[in-house]
Steps between C-alpha positions, in 0.01 A plus 500: 500500500679620190545291194600568136260406220580405143548863406746561790259724680552504884172427662392576849257209544248490781521221750259321737591759764357767270177304483494480880548877516217544242261293711563738790429804276180338370374378835156656567514664158465213256244224545622159617310318227344157554598158364195323353458133404257328263385135543379521135845592378678246718264231375550604136882486517579254783720755678451730799490860379547811719397822333636840629237762420678820413185604308378592852800732561459876520432644150427140387848365438837408652656811344398704800764329711796590279360846412448604861832355616692686226323833561564472877871480438513840314211688670726740684686628190268445200309795364310275272479140381511389135426152361356318200261212508212333316286517813569331831839663579343828388225461756755389768726802456207738472360370835835469679594853392161633611542333840847664540376838373718503188375580145525215249532510123402173323582409141239257368433339163207645311327159502538454876190325646243773592456369847874527578524841342200639695633356826843654446341839436271466805810445712635830381741389236561741208486275194699545181423268209725325243465240226646174635526353150693796348683662782751376757378596844856558626541765242164657585597497866826689432314769308237537771755506785677797339184710549449401866672638812856393538433309820244274321582136566434237233377165637479235227239219514737215583869562467546680827648373827220620726222404256637143484532490881139614546374238261701242692271538801239310307727193518606565856135513617404193300789277620459609857127458504522146352790409732288594804272217385791264437462524124797521268458578126658273242433753222409870489347641176547871436404724206787666312494838327812696580590262780456719805246271672676169436841648589377633834308183582801297414719684753249421773435140388860403473573637849195337663421197292809425281366163381200667331533518116402837364328489150445818308202519256485731196242547223596289195510814289761673722757244616802735532576373853496142392732582213723703732555224745562247225755725317661644815447860398211748495291449186305797362175439306230708345201596716305172515135487408323316775200539738750508781557879486713486819749278325539698179862576586777484248784385725609425845707744711867460588413448866207265446692287244798465736277382780295274280812331362590396853161407639237413235489129405306544173294734280203363317240656274121480470250606241247781533221233486649337808508835675132561421413147624673599820294813530186295462615253760578769753169671434274190514677284753679742732281806468791723414549755218853453361658678211657297216865566622388379845409161352846414368603310813184285502530427121865407547428267790218323307724460196791342693282270706309376195830445308639288791783746573350570845426170686160423640477573869732809474449808709465783250490876573338734249527880517205688369662833418192722457138554420483828324295434189222705337173318555391529136831350389477235770160386380613495134794284584305268725235447225781417252641227725545167324352329811176707481 
């Protein structure tokens, strides 16, 4: 499907058929992650919540799906893979490239979480650092690519057809698993950084469960997606300062924005304190380690239910995007929780 965005750029957008193709690529490679429930959470809110646990995915986050799918589409011609990422996409590309026998170069911010940096390097990624607050990573990527073999393929974290399609398999799995139990979601809450996850999930959801409303959730300090959908154009912001390091993006992509305009019902924001409260809930009540970004969906659902925007008795899906967080940092954040 090709559309033209506000800047008259022709876009080759992925469709649900690309998500189906990605699910075949990922079969027996990616984990089919579980959907968990919590009587405590349901009792607190008066809804039925279904939580898709991508923190249990390979390398600890949904990003493996899109990374592996993208690398698989260029494995026969690429002499190397290049990307930039604050952590989870870095790990995904490093691992996917290793599995395909292709060298990977990863551009990461100097303040990337140590756990994500170490994991990226352990998967064989060659890491190059930059200052995310002073340098534009696209400019850094251009300089780095000039020094790499000519057949090096750049795979961005979210604005890429096969990355989006791979992330869409999260939604396909979730909707199909719930449908097998005769459950239909009224709302689906998804974290938003660059928009790759929510875009892909929306393709699957609108194909399989068109009545489901898709709600994106951003950190309050970085609401570029919310502004973009409100203004009808991609809004650029400074790198937001938030505990949600996976959502410290400055803007949506052309592909993700075009898909989100069509499929996403609303973008809301939550505070860092609400994310930390979510981490504490997951740890205490569901025995899961979830990184701050992974708590965006839960925090968004809680906020909209408590405000009355989501009616009592609704079936609500929540995507937990990942669980890659340094244990020292995790403990510090949990101890700072306002609900402690």
